[in-house]
C-alpha positions in Angstrom: -0.1 56.9 30.7 -3.8 57.9 30.5 -6.9 55.9 29.4 -7.7 55.7 25.7 -10.2 58.5 26.1 -7.6 60.6 28.0 -4.8 60.3 25.4 -3.5 56.8 26.4 -2.4 54.9 23.3 -3.7 51.3 23.4 -0.4 49.9 22.1 -1.5 46.3 22.3 -4.0 47.1 19.5 -1.1 47.7 17.1 0.4 44.9 15.1 3.5 47.2 14.8 4.0 50.0 17.2 5.1 53.3 15.6 8.8 54.1 16.3 8.0 57.2 18.4 5.6 55.3 20.7 8.0 52.3 20.9 10.7 54.5 22.2 8.4 55.8 24.9 7.4 52.4 26.1 9.1 50.8 29.2 10.9 47.5 28.8 8.1 45.5 30.3 5.6 47.2 27.9 7.8 46.4 24.9 8.1 42.7 26.0 4.3 42.6 26.6 3.6 43.9 23.0 6.1 41.4 21.5 4.4 38.5 23.3 0.9 39.8 22.7 1.1 40.8 19.1 3.7 38.4 17.7 3.5 35.2 19.7 0.1 35.0 21.5 -2.9 36.5 19.8 -2.0 35.3 16.3 -2.1 31.7 17.5 -5.9 31.9 17.6 -5.9 32.3 13.8 -3.7 29.2 13.4 -5.6 26.0 13.6 -2.4 24.0 13.3 -1.0 25.5 16.6 -4.3 25.7 18.5 -6.3 22.7 17.2 -10.1 22.8 16.7 -10.4 19.9 19.2 -8.8 22.2 21.9 -10.6 25.3 21.0 -13.8 25.0 19.0 -15.0 27.6 16.5 -17.4 29.3 18.9 -14.9 29.5 21.7 -12.2 30.7 19.3 -14.5 33.6 18.1 -15.2 34.6 21.7 -11.6 34.4 22.7 -10.6 36.6 19.8 -13.3 39.1 20.8 -12.1 39.1 24.4 -8.5 39.7 23.3 -9.5 42.5 21.0 -11.5 44.1 23.7 -8.5 43.9 26.0 -6.1 45.3 23.4 -8.4 48.2 22.7 -9.1 48.8 26.4 -12.8 48.4 26.0 -13.3 46.4 29.2 -13.9 48.7 32.2 -11.7 46.9 34.7 -12.0 48.1 38.3 -8.9 49.1 40.2 -6.7 46.1 41.0 -6.8 44.4 44.3 -3.2 43.3 45.1 -2.1 40.9 47.8 0.6 38.5 48.8 -0.2 34.8 48.8 1.8 31.7 49.4 2.2 31.6 45.6 3.6 35.1 45.3 2.4 38.6 44.6 -1.0 38.7 43.0 -3.1 41.4 41.3 -6.9 40.7 40.8 -9.0 42.9 38.4 -12.6 42.4 37.3 -15.0 44.0 34.9 -18.5 43.6 33.5 -19.4 44.5 29.9 -21.3 43.4 26.9 -19.3 41.0 24.6 -20.9 39.8 21.4 -24.3 41.1 22.7 -24.1 39.2 26.0 -23.5 40.6 29.4 -20.2 39.1 30.5 -18.0 39.1 33.6 -14.3 39.3 33.1 -11.7 38.3 35.8 -8.0 38.9 35.4 -5.7 37.3 37.9 -2.0 38.0 37.5 0.8 36.5 39.7 3.4 39.2 39.2 6.1 37.3 41.1 6.5 33.9 42.8 8.3 32.9 45.9 9.1 29.5 44.4 12.1 29.0 42.1 10.2 26.6 39.8 7.4 29.1 39.2 7.2 32.6 37.8 4.5 35.0 36.6 1.1 33.8 35.6 -1.7 35.6 33.7 -5.2 34.2 33.8 -8.0 35.9 31.8 -11.5 34.5 32.4 -14.7 35.5 30.7 -18.0 34.1 31.8 -21.6 34.7 31.0 -24.8 32.6 30.8 -23.5 30.8 27.7 -19.7 31.5 27.8 -16.9 30.1 29.9 -13.5 31.1 28.6 -10.2 31.0 30.4 -6.9 31.7 28.8 -3.7 31.2 30.8 -0.1 32.3 30.1 2.4 30.9 32.6 6.2 31.0 33.0 8.1 27.8 33.6 11.8 27.4 34.1 14.1 25.7 31.5 17.3 23.9 32.5 18.7 27.3 33.6 16.3 28.3 36.3 16.4 32.0 35.3 15.5 31.2 31.7 12.0 30.0 31.0 9.2 29.2 28.6 5.9 30.9 28.4 3.2 28.2 28.3 -0.2 28.9 26.8 -3.3 27.1 28.0 -5.5 28.1 25.0 -8.9 27.3 26.6 -8.2 26.2 30.2 -11.9 26.2 31.1 -12.3 23.1 28.9 -8.8 21.6 28.3 -5.6 21.4 30.3 -3.6 21.1 27.1 -0.7 23.6 27.1 2.3 24.3 24.9 5.3 26.7 24.8 4.9 29.8 22.7 7.8 32.0 23.7 11.0 32.2 25.8 11.6 35.0 28.3 13.7 35.0 31.4 12.0 35.2 34.8 12.5 38.9 35.3 11.3 39.7 31.8 8.0 37.8 32.3 7.6 39.5 35.7 7.9 42.8 33.8 5.3 41.6 31.3 2.9 40.6 34.1 3.2 44.0 35.8 2.9 45.9 32.4 -0.3 43.9 31.7 -1.9 44.8 35.0 -1.0 48.4 34.4 -2.4 48.2 30.9 -5.7 46.9 32.0 -6.0 49.0 35.3 -7.8 52.3 35.5 -5.0 54.8 34.8 -4.8 56.3 38.3 -3.9 52.8 39.6 -0.9 52.2 37.3 2.6 51.9 38.8 4.8 54.9 38.1 6.6 54.4 34.8 4.4 51.5 33.9 
C-alpha cells in the first residue's frame, strides 16, 4: 500500500470500510480496523467506560486528536527501528508534528511478539510536548486458555495505571494487529510485504 498522498487509503479513518476495500485488506488489517473503529477509539467518547477521573477533559481532547491524526496518517513517522529484546520483537517509530497548535513528539513502541507465554503484543502510543503528556497502551493478556486473550486498555497511562478489557483476540490475531499497526504508521517503503 502507498501513503495517503500516493493512493494509500487510510482505512482506520473509516467507521465502516467500503466492501471493495475490505476485501483487499489482509486479516491483520481487518482485525486492526475492528479493534480501532469499533472497540478502542469510541471509548474516548464514553465517560462511563473511560471515567473523567481517569482521563480529564483536556487529556481526552488531546487523545482524540492524536488518534484522529494516526487514523488519517497525518503524523510523519520515521522508518521503524526493529529489534529483539528479552521481551520479544519490538518496533519503534517516532515523529514530530504540530498537534492542536503545539509542537509535539510522538513515540510508537509496538511489541509484535513475545517470548513469554503470559504476554503477547503491546502497543504504546506516547505524545509529549511542553504542556502535554499522553500515553495510551493496548496490551494482550492470556485468559484461562493461554492462546485466547483479552486486550487491555490503559486509557491514559502517563497519569493512571487503571486498565480494563475492551476486546478478546487470540494471541496470533493480536500479533497480526500489532504488525498491521506498525505497517499502517510506517513510511510506505518500510511496510512488510502484504501488510
